[in-house]
Each structure stands twice: as structure tokens, then as C-alpha cells.
C-alpha positions as CSV (number, residue, x, y, z in Angstrom):
1,M,-20.1,-7.3,2.2
2,K,-17.7,-5.4,4.5
3,K,-15.5,-7.8,6.4
4,D,-13.1,-7.6,9.3
5,V,-9.7,-8.5,8.0
6,I,-6.0,-8.7,9.0
7,L,-3.6,-7.0,6.7
8,D,0.0,-8.2,6.7
9,I,2.0,-5.6,4.9
10,Q,5.7,-5.8,4.0
11,G,7.8,-3.2,2.2
12,L,11.3,-3.9,1.0
13,Q,13.6,-1.2,-0.4
14,S,16.9,-1.8,-2.1
15,L,19.6,0.4,-3.5
16,G,22.0,-0.9,-6.1
17,G,20.8,-4.5,-5.5
18,E,21.4,-4.3,-1.7
19,L,18.5,-4.4,0.8
20,S,18.5,-1.1,2.5
21,D,15.2,-1.0,4.4
22,E,12.5,-3.5,5.4
23,V,9.2,-2.5,7.0
24,S,6.5,-5.0,8.2
25,L,3.1,-4.2,9.7
26,T,0.2,-6.4,10.7
27,T,-3.0,-4.5,11.4
28,E,-6.8,-4.9,11.5
29,G,-8.9,-3.4,8.8
30,R,-12.0,-3.6,6.7
31,F,-12.4,-5.3,3.3
32,Y,-15.1,-4.8,0.7
33,K,-16.0,-4.7,-2.9
34,K,-17.8,-2.0,-4.9
35,G,-18.6,-3.1,-8.5
36,S,-15.5,-4.8,-9.7
37,V,-13.1,-2.9,-7.3
38,Y,-11.8,-4.3,-4.0
39,Y,-11.0,-2.0,-1.1
40,A,-9.0,-2.6,2.1
41,V,-9.0,0.2,4.7
42,Y,-7.0,0.4,7.9
43,E,-6.4,3.1,10.5
44,E,-2.9,4.5,10.8
45,T,-1.2,4.5,14.3
46,A,1.8,6.0,16.0
47,V,3.7,2.9,14.9
48,T,3.5,4.0,11.3
49,G,4.1,7.7,12.1
50,F,0.7,8.7,10.5
51,E,-1.5,8.4,13.6
52,G,-5.0,9.9,13.0
53,G,-5.3,9.0,9.3
54,H,-6.3,6.0,7.4
55,T,-5.0,4.2,4.4
56,T,-7.1,2.7,1.6
57,V,-5.8,0.1,-0.8
58,K,-7.9,0.0,-4.0
59,S,-7.5,-2.7,-6.7
60,D,-9.4,-3.4,-9.8
61,G,-6.9,-6.3,-10.7
62,K,-4.8,-4.2,-13.1
63,V,-4.2,-1.0,-11.1
64,V,-3.6,-0.7,-7.4
65,T,-3.8,2.7,-5.6
66,V,-2.7,3.3,-2.1
67,I,-4.4,6.4,-0.7
68,R,-3.4,7.8,2.7
69,T,-5.4,10.5,4.4
70,G,-4.7,12.6,7.5
71,K,-1.8,14.9,8.4
72,Y,0.3,13.9,5.3
73,P,-2.1,12.8,2.6
74,S,-0.7,10.9,-0.4
75,S,-1.7,8.6,-3.2
76,L,0.6,6.2,-5.0
77,T,-0.6,4.3,-8.1
78,F,0.9,1.0,-9.4
79,E,0.2,-0.3,-12.9
80,A,2.5,-2.8,-14.6
81,G,4.8,-1.2,-17.1
82,Q,3.5,2.3,-16.3
83,R,4.8,5.5,-14.7
84,H,2.6,7.4,-12.3
85,L,3.4,10.8,-10.9
86,A,2.1,11.8,-7.4
87,S,2.5,14.5,-4.9
88,Y,3.8,13.0,-1.6
89,N,3.2,15.2,1.5
90,T,5.8,15.2,4.3
91,A,6.5,17.3,7.4
92,Y,9.0,19.2,5.2
93,G,6.5,19.9,2.4
94,S,5.3,18.3,-0.8
95,I,7.6,16.3,-3.1
96,A,7.0,14.9,-6.6
97,V,7.2,11.1,-6.5
98,T,7.0,8.9,-9.6
99,T,6.4,5.2,-9.3
100,V,7.6,3.1,-12.2
101,T,5.9,-0.3,-11.8
102,K,8.0,-3.3,-13.1
103,S,5.5,-5.9,-12.1
104,L,2.1,-6.1,-10.4
105,S,0.0,-9.0,-9.2
106,S,-3.4,-8.5,-7.6
107,E,-5.0,-11.8,-6.7
108,L,-8.1,-10.8,-4.7
109,D,-11.5,-12.4,-4.2
110,D,-14.3,-11.9,-1.7
111,D,-12.3,-13.6,1.0
112,G,-9.1,-11.5,0.6
113,G,-5.9,-12.4,-1.2
114,R,-2.6,-11.0,-2.0
115,I,-1.1,-7.9,-3.8
116,E,2.5,-7.7,-4.9
117,A,4.1,-4.8,-6.6
118,E,7.8,-4.3,-7.6
119,Y,8.5,-0.7,-8.6
120,D,11.2,2.0,-8.8
121,V,10.8,5.3,-7.0
122,E,11.9,8.5,-8.5
123,I,11.9,11.7,-6.4
124,E,11.9,15.0,-8.2
125,G,12.9,13.1,-11.4
126,S,15.9,11.2,-9.9
127,Y,16.0,7.4,-9.3
128,M,15.9,6.7,-5.5
129,S,15.3,3.0,-5.0
130,T,13.7,-0.3,-6.1
131,N,10.9,-1.4,-3.9
132,R,8.7,-4.4,-3.3
133,L,5.3,-4.1,-1.6
134,T,3.4,-7.2,-0.5
135,I,0.0,-7.0,1.1
136,N,-1.8,-10.2,2.3
137,I,-5.4,-9.8,3.3
138,R,-7.2,-12.5,5.3
139,Q,-10.3,-12.7,7.3
140,A,-9.9,-11.9,11.0
141,N,-11.1,-14.5,13.5
142,K,-12.6,-13.6,16.8
143,T,-9.4,-14.3,18.7
144,E,-7.4,-11.8,16.6
145,R,-10.1,-9.1,16.9
146,N,-10.2,-9.3,20.6
147,Q,-6.5,-9.1,21.4
């Protein structure tokens, strides 16, 4: 059931209630289901700064994991009301990142759907920011794939 999809990804970061950074990306990818888990996979490009790798978004409806491979691999896990520690690799080395998920909504079906997560980020144990990640997954039509 692998399908060609378009992923619209938006990340918002705020510090002290003030918007400090916003990132938007629209990209082509593949979407499929194994058992009860949905996967969306897309290739990283120079635009994201992670060219040569790919990112997998994995959701079972209650837990969402974003796994990046390539030069700077990482894995971030989002689960409502939970803290998850990860090692985040950068050009300057590995850092300990904790996601503290305030809310998570994963409304996916065989045609795509939407994931929303609101979470705090702690780096090396210190609060850094509050973030919102939104991923919309929709089937690609032929016009979008051929652009």
C-alpha cells in the first residue's frame, strides 16, 4: 500500500510566549502502513541542511517518532504527557535532548492525515523552548509529482 504523498511540515518555536522561529517545508514522500503503524518517509535536501539523509515519521496513534538518518542521525519521540530523552547529533557533536510532550494528535488513515504535537525541548537538562510540529500528509496527484 505504499503511496506517493505530499508532506506539508510546519515547525513553530517560542520562547517565553513569543514566536522565535518558524520553519515550513513541503516535500514529496512515501506513505504506508505496517500492522497498525503508519510511516511517512521523505528525502532530506540542501534546503533542510541534511542533504543525503532521509526522515521517517512513525505513528501508532499514541506515539509519534521522527527518525532522521544520514550525516546527523537523530530520533525524537512524542507521547502525550511523557518525557523522552534522545541523543541529537550535530556538526559540533552529540547533545542530550529531552522532549516533554504537552499534547499529541495523530489522525492518520490509509489516505494520509494530520499529526500535531506541542512539546517543550530541554537541552542537557535545561528548558530551551516550546514547540509545535504539524505534519499534513496528502496523496500526491500527477501534476505535483511531475513539477
